[in-house]
N, C-alpha and C positions, 0 to 999 in steps of 0.2 A: 790423661793429659791432653791439653789443648793442642790443636794443630798449629805448628809454627808458621804456616803459610800466611796467617793474618798479622804477624808481627813485623810489619814494615809499612811505610817508613817509620822510624823512631826519630824524634827530634830532640835536640838540645837547644840552648839559646843561640848557638852559632853554627851547629853542624846537623847534617842530615845523615842518618844511618839507614841505608837501603840495601836491597839484595845486591850482591856482587855483580850479578848479570846486568845491573843498571849502569855499571861503570864500563867505559870502553876498555877492551882487553889491553890495548897499548898502554893505558894509564896504570893498570894493574901490573903489567910487565915492567914498566918503569919503576914502580915502587919496589919490586923485587930486586932490581939491579942497582938502584940508587942507595946511598947510605941511609940506613933506617934504624929505628929502635924497635926491638922485637923480643918476644918471649921464646922459650925453648921450642914451642911448637913450630916456629918459623925457621928452625936451623937449616933445613934443606929446601931452600927455595928454588923454583925453576930457573934455568939459565937460558932457555929458548922460549920464544913466544908460543910455539905449539904446546910445549909443556905447561905454560901458563894457562892456555885454553883448557887443557885436560884437568888441571888443578881446579879451575873455577867450576867446571862441570862436576867434578868429584865433590867439591864443597857444597854446591847447590843440591846435589843428590842427598847428602847428609841432612841438609836443612829440610828438604821435602819429606824425608823419612823420620823427622823429629829427633835426630841424633845430636844436632848442634845448631846454634844460631850464629850465622856469620853475616856481617854487614860490611859494605864498603862505606867509608866515611868521607863525606864531601862538605867543604865549607859552604854554608848556605848563602853567604853573601856573594862569593865570586865563582862558585861551582868548582873550586879546586879540589881534586881528589887528594886526601891527606893520609889515608890508611885503611886498615881492615881490623875489625874487632870480632872476636868469637867467644861465645859462651857455650861450654860443653860440660860433660859430666852427668848428663841425664840418665845414662845407663849404669852409673855407679851406685851400688847399694848404700854407700856411706854418706849420702846427701851432702857431698862436697862438690861444689861447682868449680869449674876452671875458667879463667878469663885469660885469653890470649890476644895479642895484638901485634900488628906491624904498622908503624907510623913513620912516615917520611921524616927523616931527621930535621929537615928544614921546617917542619910543622910540629915540632915537639911540644910547643905550647898548647896544642889541642888535647894532649893526652889526659890532663887532669879532668877536663870537662867531659870527655868521652868516657873515661873510667867512672866518674861520678854518676853519669846517666845510666851506664850499664849496671852498676850496683843497685840503683833504684829500680831498674827494670827487673833484675833478678828478684829483689825483695818483693816487688809487686806481683810477680807472675809465677814464681816457683818456690818450692819448699826446701831449698838448700839450707843447711845449718851454717855452712862456711863457704867462702869463695877464696880460691887460691890463684896466685900468679907465680910462675916459675921462670926465672931468667937463666940463660946459659952463662952469662957474665954479668957482674954487677954493673949498674948504670946509675949515675947520680940523678939524672933527669927522671928516670922511672922511679927510683927509690923515693925521691922527694914527692912525686905525684901520688904514689901509693900511700905513703905515710900521711900525706894531707887528706887522703880519703880513708883514714883509720886502719889501714893494713898494718900488721905487725910482722917483724922479721928478726931473726937471730943471726943471719949470715949474709944479708944483702942480695941473696939470690932466690930465696923462697919466702913468699909473703902470704899471710893468711888474714882473712877478715871474718870475724864472727858476725853472723846475720841475726 
């Protein structure tokens, strides 16, 4: 497998996906404490800035060990930090990747473009057969974005995309 260290930054038409360490800790901490749209993986977010620092270090350790790809997402026009997106599942034998995200609710319009670019990135670089997104609670904004990106669901909480 290719080293994940080269997979940054990744660009969309309006957003830059770069290592989480490129985002000021205070902005990441604000994302965790502000209203956000997120997947199951973000259920237990840090509540203290020191815990945010530890979480960022833990995330980047996983990236450098080729266990997951996690990027901070910034609006390329005004440098506003809008969220975090993660691709994981590389150590699962079933070739099903997982897509997780935390997006500031005020920037929910970014979700579709970020998800679309992540799907294309997975298709270009990895041999997953499917990509899944799991939500702890149904969310209309997320559901609309995922369905627009060809994900299927039976229960509005678990989404699968055949690659």
